[in-house]
Backbone bond lengths (Angstrom), bond angles and torsions (degrees), N, CA, C in turn:
res aa  C-N    CA-C-N  psi(-1)  N-CA   C-N-CA  omega(-1)  CA-C   N-CA-C  phi
1 M - - - 1.398 - - 1.488 111.99 -
2 K 1.249 118.66 138.53 1.506 121.40 -177.46 1.558 108.16 -122.45
3 L 1.305 111.44 131.17 1.417 116.68 177.97 1.602 108.99 -96.17
4 A 1.358 114.93 123.44 1.376 117.69 -174.02 1.537 111.13 -120.38
5 Y 1.243 120.48 129.49 1.586 124.79 167.12 1.494 111.46 -88.80
6 W 1.283 113.26 132.46 1.485 118.53 176.90 1.497 107.85 -138.94
7 M 1.378 119.69 162.36 1.334 121.80 177.11 1.577 108.37 -157.05
8 Y 1.188 115.97 152.53 1.552 124.46 -173.89 1.587 105.12 -66.64
9 A 1.291 113.13 128.97 1.467 118.30 172.40 1.459 107.71 -105.48
10 G 1.423 115.29 113.86 1.461 122.58 -174.36 1.494 111.53 -84.19
11 P 1.307 114.72 -171.21 1.488 119.39 174.88 1.493 112.90 -68.08
12 A 1.365 111.62 169.54 1.528 118.72 -171.10 1.475 109.98 -57.94
13 H 1.334 119.08 -41.86 1.482 113.65 -170.91 1.512 113.22 -68.61
14 I 1.379 120.67 -18.64 1.383 120.11 172.24 1.469 113.26 -66.29
15 G 1.320 123.74 -34.43 1.415 131.46 179.98 1.573 104.54 -68.28
16 T 1.291 119.78 -46.23 1.428 122.39 178.42 1.528 113.22 -56.18
17 L 1.358 111.33 -51.04 1.427 121.11 -179.30 1.559 111.38 -61.16
18 R 1.209 114.69 -37.73 1.542 117.00 174.99 1.447 113.39 -57.06
19 I 1.426 117.51 -44.22 1.410 119.97 -179.49 1.493 111.04 -70.03
20 A 1.254 123.01 -48.95 1.314 131.51 -179.60 1.574 112.44 -52.45
21 S 1.265 111.28 -48.61 1.550 118.69 -173.19 1.655 108.41 -82.63
22 S 1.285 115.55 -7.74 1.464 120.92 172.28 1.418 112.09 -73.06
23 F 1.311 119.54 -40.81 1.453 123.78 -171.54 1.540 107.62 -76.69
24 Q 1.259 119.04 152.43 1.435 122.55 174.90 1.543 109.68 -76.79
25 N 1.324 119.96 138.07 1.492 123.60 169.76 1.496 111.27 64.05
26 V 1.337 118.79 30.98 1.433 125.89 168.79 1.491 115.00 -116.89
27 H 1.293 119.07 129.25 1.390 123.88 -173.98 1.564 112.83 -115.38
28 A 1.310 119.08 139.63 1.453 123.13 -179.09 1.509 110.15 -113.78
29 I 1.395 110.71 132.26 1.499 118.16 172.19 1.543 104.27 -106.69
30 M 1.317 112.14 122.60 1.421 118.93 -177.84 1.565 107.78 -105.79
31 H 1.357 113.11 123.03 1.473 122.87 -177.79 1.465 108.49 -93.53
32 A 1.447 116.62 90.90 1.433 116.89 -166.66 1.676 105.24 -157.87
33 P 1.337 111.84 166.12 1.492 119.61 170.75 1.515 106.29 -75.34
34 L 1.349 117.58 168.10 1.433 122.49 -177.80 1.490 114.14 -59.96
35 G 1.312 114.65 -32.59 1.455 121.70 -178.51 1.563 112.96 -55.03
36 D 1.242 117.65 -31.60 1.472 123.92 -176.18 1.505 116.71 -83.83
37 D 1.330 114.88 -2.03 1.495 116.67 -171.47 1.534 111.36 -90.48
38 Y 1.308 119.05 27.21 1.494 119.21 -175.73 1.509 108.65 -80.91
39 F 1.292 119.73 -7.80 1.480 119.33 179.33 1.585 112.90 -59.63
40 N 1.289 118.88 -41.02 1.431 123.06 175.61 1.465 112.42 -54.43
41 V 1.368 117.28 -50.17 1.465 120.03 179.36 1.463 112.26 -66.65
42 M 1.258 117.86 -36.92 1.598 122.08 -177.93 1.567 106.21 -65.47
43 R 1.313 115.02 -51.28 1.468 121.73 -175.47 1.543 108.53 -61.33
44 S 1.232 116.16 -49.34 1.482 121.05 -176.40 1.555 111.63 -61.86
45 M 1.284 114.26 -38.17 1.538 119.22 178.68 1.482 111.21 -74.34
46 L 1.320 123.34 -40.16 1.443 124.71 -175.16 1.562 112.01 -83.24
47 E 1.354 114.83 -44.51 1.472 114.75 -174.62 1.583 116.34 -82.63
48 R 1.366 110.37 -27.68 1.432 119.40 178.48 1.547 113.65 52.89
49 E 1.249 119.59 50.19 1.419 124.96 178.02 1.492 110.58 -93.07
50 R 1.356 116.76 160.04 1.480 122.33 -173.57 1.570 105.85 -77.73
51 N 1.290 121.38 -33.43 1.493 123.17 -177.49 1.518 110.70 -84.81
52 F 1.399 111.85 148.68 1.338 118.38 176.72 1.543 114.24 -64.66
53 T 1.292 116.66 150.06 1.407 117.52 177.83 1.610 113.48 -65.67
54 P 1.328 120.66 122.21 1.468 121.32 -169.19 1.610 110.89 -81.50
55 V 1.398 112.21 63.63 1.460 117.85 177.44 1.505 106.65 -135.12
56 T 1.372 117.14 134.11 1.381 122.93 177.18 1.572 105.87 -121.43
57 T 1.272 116.53 137.67 1.455 120.72 174.99 1.479 113.50 -97.71
58 S 1.356 116.80 121.36 1.506 123.69 176.10 1.514 100.94 -89.19
59 V 1.343 119.06 100.78 1.439 120.55 -170.97 1.441 112.38 -75.43
60 V 1.423 114.10 134.44 1.347 124.32 176.35 1.595 104.53 -94.38
61 D 1.377 118.84 111.05 1.353 127.50 179.26 1.466 114.29 -124.56
62 R 1.335 119.54 -167.92 1.465 121.37 -176.58 1.582 112.83 -71.36
63 H 1.383 110.69 -26.26 1.506 112.16 -179.89 1.589 108.72 -76.43
64 V 1.323 114.29 -34.01 1.507 116.86 176.66 1.567 110.49 -66.87
65 L 1.319 113.22 -41.23 1.412 117.97 -178.06 1.594 111.57 -64.58
66 A 1.287 115.60 -25.41 1.423 123.50 177.75 1.468 115.02 -81.07
67 R 1.469 117.97 -36.46 1.364 120.16 -168.54 1.545 109.44 -116.15
68 G 1.331 122.54 -14.81 1.414 122.91 -171.32 1.477 114.05 102.52
69 S 1.272 121.77 160.58 1.403 122.02 -173.67 1.542 115.84 -101.43
70 Q 1.362 117.69 -11.69 1.430 119.46 -164.07 1.601 109.34 -63.15
71 E 1.227 118.83 -45.61 1.532 116.38 -177.47 1.535 109.95 -65.65
72 K 1.238 122.44 -42.47 1.479 124.18 -179.86 1.502 111.83 -64.36
73 V 1.370 115.81 -45.50 1.545 118.78 179.91 1.526 111.29 -64.43
74 V 1.242 117.65 -46.00 1.466 122.95 177.26 1.485 115.89 -63.41
75 D 1.339 118.58 -38.79 1.387 124.79 173.40 1.606 110.31 -65.97
76 N 1.236 117.17 -36.87 1.520 120.75 178.68 1.559 104.99 -69.87
77 V 1.247 123.03 -45.73 1.423 122.54 -178.79 1.586 111.65 -60.75
78 V 1.291 115.62 -47.51 1.447 122.43 -178.45 1.567 109.90 -62.40
79 R 1.320 114.79 -38.92 1.534 121.59 -175.15 1.434 105.34 -70.27
80 K 1.387 121.58 -46.46 1.460 120.20 -175.46 1.577 109.71 -72.46
81 D 1.314 117.30 -26.31 1.452 119.00 169.68 1.426 111.86 -61.98
82 R 1.364 118.59 -45.56 1.422 119.80 -179.07 1.517 114.26 -69.17
83 E 1.322 117.35 -37.20 1.535 125.59 -178.82 1.582 110.47 -72.34
84 E 1.315 111.91 -55.52 1.528 115.21 -169.33 1.491 115.42 -93.33
85 H 1.344 119.21 -16.73 1.459 122.63 -171.20 1.482 115.25 47.35
86 P 1.366 120.05 52.44 1.455 118.48 -178.40 1.543 112.28 -79.27
87 D 1.331 114.10 163.93 1.483 113.46 174.14 1.463 112.15 -81.67
88 L 1.385 121.89 -23.84 1.370 123.26 179.14 1.527 107.56 -144.25
89 I 1.352 117.80 146.61 1.401 124.87 168.14 1.560 109.77 -118.70
90 V 1.217 120.12 125.62 1.465 123.91 -178.32 1.508 105.50 -105.01
91 L 1.300 116.77 121.30 1.499 125.51 175.13 1.582 104.42 -86.30
92 T 1.390 113.61 114.67 1.429 120.63 -175.46 1.491 113.13 -103.56
93 P 1.241 121.03 109.41 1.562 121.65 176.95 1.449 107.10 -73.39
94 T 1.328 113.95 170.31 1.533 124.28 174.89 1.522 107.43 -139.70
95 C 1.256 113.75 -177.58 1.461 119.75 179.52 1.643 109.92 -64.18
96 T 1.362 112.58 -38.62 1.475 119.51 -177.74 1.508 105.02 -65.85
97 S 1.271 122.93 -46.03 1.497 122.07 -176.19 1.471 108.72 -69.81
98 S 1.347 123.19 -28.32 1.378 124.73 175.36 1.453 109.30 -68.09
99 I 1.361 120.67 -39.96 1.505 121.25 178.95 1.463 111.41 -62.22
100 L 1.422 113.83 -34.31 1.471 113.31 -176.05 1.616 111.12 -77.53
101 Q 1.333 116.55 -7.35 1.494 123.20 177.53 1.502 111.38 51.02
102 E 1.384 114.10 43.63 1.460 115.59 177.64 1.586 108.11 -87.36
103 D 1.295 113.06 154.35 1.476 121.37 -177.93 1.494 109.34 -85.94
104 L 1.403 118.01 84.50 1.417 121.71 -176.65 1.433 110.23 -71.14
105 Q 1.245 124.51 -30.94 1.487 125.00 173.95 1.576 111.96 -56.57
106 N 1.269 116.49 -38.38 1.401 124.10 174.47 1.536 111.19 -62.76
107 F 1.361 116.63 -42.87 1.439 120.14 173.80 1.459 112.20 -59.49
108 V 1.340 117.74 -41.25 1.413 116.98 178.21 1.516 115.48 -67.14
109 E 1.192 119.80 -36.70 1.484 126.50 177.88 1.515 106.84 -64.08
110 R 1.307 116.32 -40.60 1.515 120.51 -175.25 1.552 107.35 -73.40
111 A 1.333 117.57 -38.89 1.470 118.84 176.22 1.530 114.75 -65.94
112 Q 1.250 115.88 -34.88 1.504 121.05 179.32 1.469 111.48 -61.08
113 L 1.285 119.36 -22.28 1.523 120.97 178.93 1.512 110.29 -67.99
114 D 1.275 117.47 -29.15 1.524 122.49 -172.81 1.554 113.59 -110.49
115 A 1.411 114.70 -28.15 1.465 117.50 -177.98 1.467 109.32 -80.54
116 Q 1.378 114.52 149.87 1.413 122.63 178.84 1.605 111.65 -90.05
117 C 1.321 114.09 -18.80 1.431 119.44 -176.63 1.581 107.02 -95.42
118 D 1.373 113.98 175.57 1.399 118.60 172.56 1.495 108.15 -73.49
119 V 1.391 118.88 149.54 1.484 120.41 171.95 1.496 105.64 -129.97
120 L 1.245 117.29 130.32 1.560 121.83 -179.87 1.582 110.08 -135.46
121 L 1.302 110.69 136.89 1.541 120.05 175.50 1.531 107.16 -85.83
122 A 1.358 114.87 124.00 1.506 119.91 168.40 1.493 109.11 -70.97
123 D 1.369 116.03 101.44 1.474 121.14 -171.87 1.561 110.51 -87.54
124 V 1.361 114.39 85.64 1.415 120.01 -173.34 1.534 110.79 -132.62
125 N 1.318 118.12 134.29 1.407 119.87 179.20 1.537 111.41 -82.43
126 H 1.393 118.51 109.34 1.404 118.98 -168.74 1.499 113.12 -79.22
127 Y 1.265 117.69 -1.34 1.541 119.61 175.01 1.514 110.10 -99.59
128 R 1.256 120.58 -9.21 1.415 119.85 -177.22 1.475 120.35 -114.97
129 V 1.365 115.17 -12.43 1.458 122.69 -179.62 1.453 110.37 -129.34
130 N 1.338 111.94 154.96 1.524 116.69 178.89 1.545 107.60 -102.95
131 E 1.365 115.59 -169.06 1.448 124.72 -177.51 1.526 113.61 -50.65
132 L 1.301 117.52 -52.58 1.459 123.51 -174.03 1.471 111.29 -70.83
133 Q 1.346 116.54 -41.54 1.541 118.82 177.97 1.504 110.43 -62.59
134 A 1.390 114.22 -41.56 1.461 119.47 -178.98 1.569 113.38 -65.86
135 A 1.248 117.46 -35.74 1.478 126.97 -179.99 1.536 104.58 -67.03
136 D 1.348 118.34 -47.17 1.410 116.84 178.21 1.504 117.07 -61.63
137 R 1.300 113.10 -37.94 1.509 119.72 177.91 1.509 114.35 -72.59
138 T 1.317 112.94 -35.00 1.474 116.67 176.79 1.520 114.31 -70.78
139 L 1.347 117.65 -36.56 1.462 120.60 174.76 1.502 110.19 -63.31
140 V 1.230 122.90 -47.45 1.503 122.05 -175.53 1.570 108.52 -69.42
141 Q 1.327 118.65 -27.83 1.436 117.85 177.53 1.530 111.48 -68.71
142 I 1.362 115.31 -38.07 1.406 115.48 -177.24 1.563 109.90 -77.32
143 V 1.391 116.61 -33.14 1.356 116.81 176.98 1.516 115.22 -64.53
144 A 1.378 116.05 -40.49 1.458 127.80 178.64 1.486 104.87 -62.53
145 F 1.296 121.12 -48.87 1.424 126.09 -175.27 1.538 111.01 -55.12
146 Y 1.290 117.73 -46.90 1.564 121.07 -178.03 1.450 112.93 -79.23
147 I 1.359 120.05 -29.20 1.477 122.58 174.48 1.516 108.55 -67.53
148 E 1.357 118.56 -43.85 1.402 119.85 -176.66 1.597 109.78 -71.56
149 K 1.316 111.82 -34.05 1.514 116.33 175.48 1.497 112.76 -60.87
150 A 1.417 117.65 -45.64 1.373 122.78 177.91 1.595 110.54 -63.98
151 R 1.345 115.90 -38.85 1.417 118.82 -177.46 1.568 110.99 -64.21
152 R 1.342 114.18 -39.82 1.469 122.43 176.11 1.491 115.97 -59.90
153 A 1.438 109.32 -38.01 1.439 118.76 -176.62 1.559 111.95 -84.68
154 G 1.291 116.87 -9.47 1.468 124.08 -178.72 1.450 111.93 77.25
155 T 1.287 120.55 22.93 1.507 121.53 -174.60 1.572 108.42 -113.10
156 L 1.264 121.56 12.74 1.399 125.23 -177.45 1.557 108.87 -79.65
157 P 1.476 115.23 111.96 1.429 115.11 178.27 1.522 115.20 -66.19
158 T 1.293 117.12 147.44 1.487 122.15 -175.89 1.504 112.04 -118.09
159 A 1.290 119.81 -19.56 1.467 121.47 -176.13 1.517 110.74 -86.72
160 K 1.339 114.80 143.44 1.397 121.59 177.07 1.535 111.75 -73.77
161 T 1.354 117.79 160.30 1.495 114.95 175.42 1.547 110.38 -71.87
162 E 1.258 111.14 155.25 1.509 117.23 -175.20 1.551 109.34 -63.30
163 R 1.262 118.30 -45.90 1.511 121.20 179.53 1.570 107.73 -93.71
164 P 1.403 117.66 159.69 1.414 118.95 176.30 1.550 110.96 -62.79
165 S 1.418 112.49 134.16 1.487 119.35 -172.00 1.490 101.91 -139.94
166 V 1.384 110.12 163.19 1.463 124.20 177.94 1.409 117.74 -144.48
167 N 1.326 123.25 145.86 1.500 125.17 169.33 1.515 106.67 -97.14
168 L 1.333 114.50 130.04 1.451 122.64 172.32 1.538 104.01 -90.72
169 I 1.313 117.13 123.20 1.466 119.79 -173.27 1.566 107.68 -125.82
170 G 1.320 111.94 129.60 1.487 116.40 176.09 1.549 118.03 114.99
171 L 1.269 116.34 -7.56 1.474 120.62 -179.53 1.567 108.33 -80.48
172 S 1.290 116.39 122.47 1.464 119.98 -171.48 1.599 113.84 -141.18
173 T 1.218 114.57 165.17 1.441 119.81 169.89 1.546 111.76 -61.07
174 L 1.327 118.81 143.92 1.451 128.34 -174.25 1.469 111.28 60.41
175 G 1.312 117.97 23.43 1.551 119.38 172.11 1.469 107.08 -84.52
176 F 1.378 113.50 148.74 1.448 121.84 -177.13 1.560 108.49 -70.11
177 H 1.274 120.14 105.91 1.412 125.33 172.98 1.539 110.18 66.05
178 N 1.294 115.31 26.49 1.550 120.79 -174.63 1.571 105.96 -64.21
179 R 1.348 119.74 -46.14 1.422 121.37 -177.03 1.551 113.93 -61.17
180 H 1.337 118.24 -39.77 1.463 119.51 171.89 1.424 114.13 -67.51
181 D 1.330 118.99 -37.51 1.430 124.69 -179.16 1.592 105.57 -63.96
182 R 1.192 117.26 -47.50 1.473 123.12 179.06 1.478 114.30 -51.61
183 R 1.316 111.62 -47.93 1.526 115.90 177.92 1.442 113.44 -63.61
184 E 1.369 120.10 -46.44 1.401 127.20 179.31 1.567 109.31 -61.01
185 L 1.276 117.61 -48.29 1.511 119.73 -176.79 1.500 111.61 -65.97
186 M 1.307 119.48 -35.26 1.453 119.49 178.84 1.563 111.05 -75.31
187 T 1.268 115.68 -27.69 1.474 121.68 175.70 1.612 106.44 -70.05
188 L 1.304 117.29 -42.01 1.460 119.75 -172.14 1.577 103.93 -74.43
189 L 1.273 119.98 -37.33 1.494 122.81 179.61 1.545 111.89 -69.40
190 R 1.306 116.70 -34.88 1.337 121.41 -179.72 1.645 108.50 -72.05
191 G 1.253 118.50 -37.44 1.425 120.60 171.15 1.576 115.72 -63.50
192 L 1.330 115.88 -29.95 1.457 121.78 174.84 1.505 111.77 -80.81
193 G 1.290 121.14 -8.74 1.491 120.48 -178.04 1.539 112.06 80.93
194 I 1.339 116.31 26.34 1.488 119.28 -177.17 1.523 105.07 -111.79
195 E 1.334 116.62 129.19 1.425 119.08 176.87 1.495 111.14 -87.64
196 V 1.334 115.33 153.78 1.418 123.46 -178.54 1.515 106.01 -95.25
197 N 1.307 115.58 112.21 1.468 117.61 -175.21 1.620 108.50 -82.32
198 A 1.371 117.95 -35.76 1.410 120.59 -179.41 1.466 109.25 -158.21
199 V 1.343 118.49 150.62 1.502 126.27 171.12 1.474 105.19 -123.95
200 I 1.403 117.37 113.65 1.522 118.74 -178.45 1.495 109.44 -129.34
201 P 1.328 118.26 142.69 1.525 122.90 0.78 1.497 112.80 -92.88
202 D 1.320 122.21 -8.74 1.444 124.23 -171.72 1.487 113.18 -57.30
203 G 1.371 114.69 110.51 1.464 118.29 174.11 1.543 116.10 83.98
204 A 1.359 116.06 -3.18 1.513 118.35 -171.76 1.537 109.93 -85.23
205 R 1.288 114.91 160.30 1.425 121.39 171.08 1.467 107.25 -102.79
206 V 1.343 119.84 147.53 1.351 119.43 -179.13 1.529 117.30 -70.33
207 A 1.328 115.89 -20.11 1.405 122.79 170.83 1.564 117.37 -62.06
208 E 1.341 110.43 -23.72 1.488 122.48 -178.66 1.576 111.15 -76.38
209 L 1.328 113.82 -22.78 1.468 119.15 -171.85 1.603 114.69 -60.47
210 Q 1.390 111.62 -28.79 1.513 116.19 178.60 1.505 111.33 -63.26
211 N 1.328 115.03 -19.94 1.588 116.81 -176.19 1.501 113.23 -91.77
212 L 1.482 118.22 -0.05 1.455 117.96 -178.12 1.564 112.38 -57.15
213 G 1.298 117.17 -33.05 1.492 119.29 -178.89 1.477 113.70 -67.39
214 R 1.261 122.28 -9.55 1.498 125.02 -178.46 1.492 111.17 -81.27
215 A 1.266 120.42 -19.39 1.495 122.10 177.74 1.533 110.49 -69.22
216 W 1.337 116.53 158.07 1.404 123.70 178.94 1.506 112.22 -82.45
217 F 1.326 113.88 -27.55 1.467 115.72 175.18 1.509 107.09 -163.79
218 N 1.395 114.61 171.18 1.487 122.75 178.84 1.520 109.16 -113.39
219 W 1.301 112.45 146.70 1.471 121.14 174.74 1.548 111.58 -119.23
220 V 1.325 119.65 117.62 1.398 122.81 179.83 1.535 108.70 -110.53
221 P 1.319 122.50 95.94 1.358 127.33 -176.24 1.489 117.70 -62.98
222 Y 1.339 114.35 -25.64 1.491 117.12 -168.58 1.529 101.73 -125.31
223 H 1.363 115.08 137.90 1.491 122.75 178.64 1.515 108.41 -67.96
224 E 1.404 116.65 -31.22 1.429 119.59 -170.59 1.568 113.64 -73.55
225 L 1.339 115.39 -29.26 1.478 118.29 -166.72 1.503 109.09 -138.49
226 G 1.317 117.19 125.01 1.466 123.06 173.54 1.482 113.23 113.66
227 G 1.303 119.90 -8.35 1.453 121.16 -171.94 1.561 110.05 -72.93
228 L 1.253 116.65 -38.05 1.432 120.20 177.59 1.554 114.55 -63.58
229 T 1.316 107.16 -36.93 1.578 114.19 -178.40 1.508 108.61 -71.91
230 A 1.308 118.99 -37.95 1.497 122.84 175.10 1.496 109.69 -64.04
231 D 1.342 116.20 -40.81 1.588 117.38 175.02 1.446 109.85 -58.71
232 Y 1.347 117.55 -46.40 1.512 121.60 -172.73 1.606 105.78 -66.14
233 L 1.309 121.89 -42.87 1.421 123.51 177.82 1.507 112.78 -67.10
234 A 1.246 116.90 -31.95 1.502 121.74 174.43 1.508 109.87 -61.68
235 A 1.345 114.05 -45.25 1.528 122.04 -177.07 1.508 108.79 -68.49
236 E 1.315 115.18 -43.28 1.554 117.37 -174.41 1.484 114.11 -77.94
237 F 1.412 114.17 -38.25 1.444 117.44 -174.82 1.527 117.85 -122.17
238 G 1.276 113.96 -1.04 1.493 120.09 -179.97 1.609 112.78 69.47
239 M 1.338 111.12 35.68 1.406 116.36 -175.99 1.551 113.19 -90.19
240 P 1.355 120.47 128.08 1.521 120.19 176.39 1.526 104.66 -75.93
241 S 1.330 108.56 172.11 1.480 116.95 -179.21 1.569 110.17 -144.54
242 V 1.267 113.81 149.02 1.416 122.92 167.08 1.511 112.77 -102.75
243 R 1.329 115.57 127.02 1.500 116.74 -169.53 1.471 111.82 -125.27
244 V 1.289 121.81 43.24 1.387 126.97 178.75 1.551 111.55 -129.50
245 T 1.178 115.67 151.63 1.521 120.03 169.83 1.514 112.02 -89.36
246 P 1.215 116.06 122.03 1.530 119.79 177.48 1.552 115.92 -68.04
247 M 1.280 110.12 64.72 1.529 115.36 -174.96 1.509 112.02 -145.14
248 G 1.376 117.74 127.45 1.395 120.92 174.73 1.539 106.92 94.88
249 L 1.368 115.65 172.84 1.428 128.41 -175.69 1.564 105.10 -68.84
250 L 1.303 122.20 -44.02 1.441 122.19 -167.32 1.545 110.79 -66.88
251 E 1.322 118.20 -23.42 1.447 120.13 178.77 1.525 115.14 -104.98
252 R 1.266 113.69 16.45 1.509 116.55 178.89 1.553 109.84 -69.46
253 P 1.331 117.26 150.12 1.463 121.41 178.41 1.551 110.41 -58.56
254 G 1.327 115.66 136.79 1.447 118.30 175.54 1.410 111.27 93.64
255 N 1.378 125.13 -12.49 1.479 123.43 176.21 1.499 111.46 -65.57
256 P 1.358 118.56 126.02 1.445 117.47 179.38 1.484 114.47 -58.98
257 G 1.270 121.53 -23.94 1.473 118.09 177.49 1.507 116.85 -80.38
258 N 1.261 113.15 -0.57 1.517 122.48 -174.81 1.591 103.64 -93.29
259 A 1.264 115.33 100.33 1.515 122.10 -176.08 1.506 109.46 -100.69
260 A 1.363 119.60 22.58 1.381 119.47 -176.08 1.493 118.77 -98.59
261 S 1.338 113.56 -1.09 1.448 117.42 -178.07 1.488 108.36 -66.88
262 V 1.344 123.40 145.08 1.355 126.62 -171.31 1.560 104.46 -140.22
263 A 1.337 119.07 157.93 1.380 126.26 174.66 1.517 102.60 -108.26
264 A 1.305 118.82 96.97 1.436 120.58 -173.19 1.583 111.73 -70.28
265 P 1.313 115.95 136.36 1.481 117.31 178.76 1.518 109.74 -71.86
266 G 1.323 119.36 153.03 1.388 121.20 177.01 1.441 111.84 162.34
267 P 1.352 120.08 -179.53 1.449 120.46 179.42 1.505 112.01 -63.33
268 Q 1.318 114.07 136.68 1.423 123.67 174.32 1.496 111.84 -72.63
269 R 1.253 115.50 126.26 1.506 119.25 -174.14 1.487 109.96 -114.41
C-alpha cells in the first residue's frame, strides 16, 4: 500500500498570487474578471492570518472591454501605492487578460512614472503553465529583479557569511505543511551548526533578496517550487543546492541513491 499526498493545482495566476502574498509588504494587482478573485477568500480561509490578503482585483468588465484597460490598471496601481506604501506591486495577468492581448508591460512602465514603489509584471504564459509552474517562474523573476537592481546600484554583497549558511527556497503561503516543515528544517539546521541566511518567499522582504548570494548553498525542499531560483543563483554566484526533502528512508544521509550532498563553498576553517 502506498500513501500519496496530492493537492489541486490551480491556474497560473494562483501561483503568482501565492508568491506575491508570501512576501512582506508586497501587493498584487490582478487583472481579471470578478470570477477569478477567489484567491482572497481561499487564502483568508486556509491561512487564518490577522492581516488582509494583499491582493486587489482590477476588474475586467464591459466598460473595460469597450475602452481598454490601461487607465484603470494604472490608476489601481498608483492608488494602492498611495494607500498601502508597498515595497513592490506585482501586476498579475490572467487567462482573460491574455485573451484581450493587452500590453501589460506597457501598463507597468506607465505606472512606474507615478508610483513610488517598484512595479513588476509577472511574465507568465497562462495557457501553458499551471499554479506551481507559475509560482516557480514568478519567484525567480522577483529574485532576479532585485539582484539586478542591487548590482546596478553597486550595493550587491559579494562576500560569503563567516559561518556556514543556507537559503531555504520555496516555502510559501498555501503550501502543504510548509509552516511545519519550516520549523523542522530550521531546527535541523540549527543542530548542524548551519545558519539560515534567508527563507524565501515566506515572510521575506524584497530588500533582503540582494543578500541571497552570501549563503554557502541553497536548499530547495520541494521539487515543485524553487528550482528555477536555485538555477539562477547557481548561474549568478556559483552556489550549489540541495534538492531533496529530508523525509523517509530514501532521503536518509548516506543512502547511495541520494545524490544531493554538496560541498558548499565558503571560508576554509
